C-alpha positions in Angstrom: -8.0 -15.1 -2.8 -10.0 -12.0 -1.9 -10.1 -8.9 -4.0 -8.9 -5.7 -2.3 -11.5 -4.0 -0.2 -11.5 -0.8 -2.2 -12.2 -2.6 -5.5 -14.8 -5.1 -4.4 -16.4 -4.1 -1.2 -19.0 -1.8 -2.7 -20.1 -4.6 -5.1 -20.2 -7.1 -2.2 -22.3 -4.7 -0.1 -24.7 -4.2 -3.0 -24.9 -8.0 -3.7 -25.2 -8.9 0.0 -27.9 -6.3 0.6 -29.9 -7.6 -2.4 -29.7 -11.2 -1.1 -31.0 -10.1 2.3 -33.8 -8.1 0.7 -34.9 -11.1 -1.4 -34.7 -13.4 1.6 -36.7 -11.1 3.8 -39.3 -10.3 1.0 -39.7 -14.1 0.7 -40.3 -14.3 4.5 -37.1 -16.2 5.0 -35.8 -14.2 8.0 -34.0 -17.2 9.5 -32.0 -17.7 6.3 -31.2 -13.9 6.4 -30.1 -14.2 10.0 -27.8 -17.2 9.2 -26.3 -15.2 6.3 -25.6 -12.2 8.5 -24.0 -14.4 11.1 -21.4 -15.4 8.6 -20.3 -11.8 8.3 -18.0 -10.0 10.7 -19.0 -6.9 12.6 -17.2 -4.5 10.3 -19.0 -5.7 7.2 -22.3 -5.8 9.2 -21.9 -2.2 10.3 -21.1 -1.1 6.8 -24.1 -3.0 5.6 -26.3 -0.9 7.9 -25.2 2.2 6.2 -25.8 0.8 2.7 -28.8 2.6 1.0 -30.7 -0.5 0.1 -30.7 -1.7 3.7 -31.2 1.7 5.2 -34.6 2.3 3.4 -35.8 -1.3 3.8 -37.0 -1.3 7.4 -37.3 -5.1 7.9 -33.8 -5.7 6.5 -32.4 -3.0 8.7 -34.1 -4.5 11.8 -32.7 -8.0 11.1 -29.2 -6.7 10.5 -29.3 -4.5 13.7 -30.7 -7.3 15.7 -28.0 -9.8 14.6 -25.3 -7.2 15.1 -26.3 -6.6 18.7 -25.9 -10.3 19.4 -22.8 -10.9 17.3 -19.5 -12.0 18.8 -16.7 -12.5 16.3 -14.2 -15.2 17.1 -11.9 -13.7 14.4 -10.6 -10.2 14.1 -12.7 -7.7 12.2 -11.4 -7.9 8.7 -13.3 -5.6 6.3 -12.4 -7.8 3.4 -13.7 -11.0 5.0 -14.9 -13.4 2.3 -18.6 -12.8 2.1 -18.7 -14.6 -1.2 -18.6 -18.0 0.4 -21.7 -17.3 2.4 -23.6 -16.5 -0.8 -22.9 -19.9 -2.5 -25.6 -21.9 -0.6 -28.2 -19.2 -1.1 -27.5 -19.0 -4.8 -27.6 -22.8 -5.1 -31.0 -23.0 -3.4 -32.4 -20.2 -5.4 -31.4 -22.0 -8.6 -33.0 -25.2 -7.4 -36.2 -23.3 -6.5 -36.3 -21.6 -9.9 -35.6 -18.1 -8.5 -33.2 -17.3 -11.3 -34.4 -13.7 -11.6 -33.5 -13.0 -8.0 -30.1 -14.6 -8.6 -29.5 -12.5 -11.6 -30.5 -9.3 -9.8 -27.9 -10.0 -7.1 -25.1 -11.0 -9.6 -25.8 -7.9 -11.6 -24.7 -5.8 -8.5 -21.3 -7.6 -8.3 -18.1 -6.4 -9.9 -16.0 -8.4 -12.4 -13.4 -9.5 -9.9 -15.9 -11.0 -7.5 -17.9 -12.6 -10.3 -14.7 -14.3 -11.6 -13.8 -15.4 -8.1 -17.3 -16.7 -7.3 -17.6 -18.6 -10.5 -14.5 -20.7 -9.6 -15.6 -21.5 -6.1 -16.1 -25.2 -5.1 -19.6 -26.1 -4.2 -21.2 -23.7 -6.6 -23.9 -25.3 -8.7 -22.9 -25.6 -12.4 -26.0 -23.7 -13.5 -25.2 -20.9 -11.1 -21.6 -20.7 -12.3 -22.9 -20.6 -15.9 -25.3 -17.7 -15.1 -22.5 -15.8 -13.4 -20.2 -16.2 -16.4 -22.8 -14.5 -18.5 -22.1 -11.3 -16.5 -18.3 -11.5 -16.9 -17.1 -9.3 -19.7 
């Protein structure tokens, strides 16, 4: 179950923008594009206005480019579950030993999203353990 928009959206925007930034800094634009494709237009538009994306030119370009081509089959729900799209990225980062990147993203998330994410199926056990370290 998703957290209400007003309580979790800011944390999700921060976490998502950090993931994009890490992917783009690692020259993984295709992975960043796939991640953006899993978001609806409303979230993508809000992401463009988020400060981390706004000042990082390459991230902004990738988001704008994907947004232009994006066609949503589902209605624009601002609370769409972005957490699910982060699971494969977190799992790969853990396998690649990029735990500091993972922790920097998790640090941006709020307690509700962290609790929800830690319970998700498909999340690597080591990632779930790291996430639980950030839950009060």
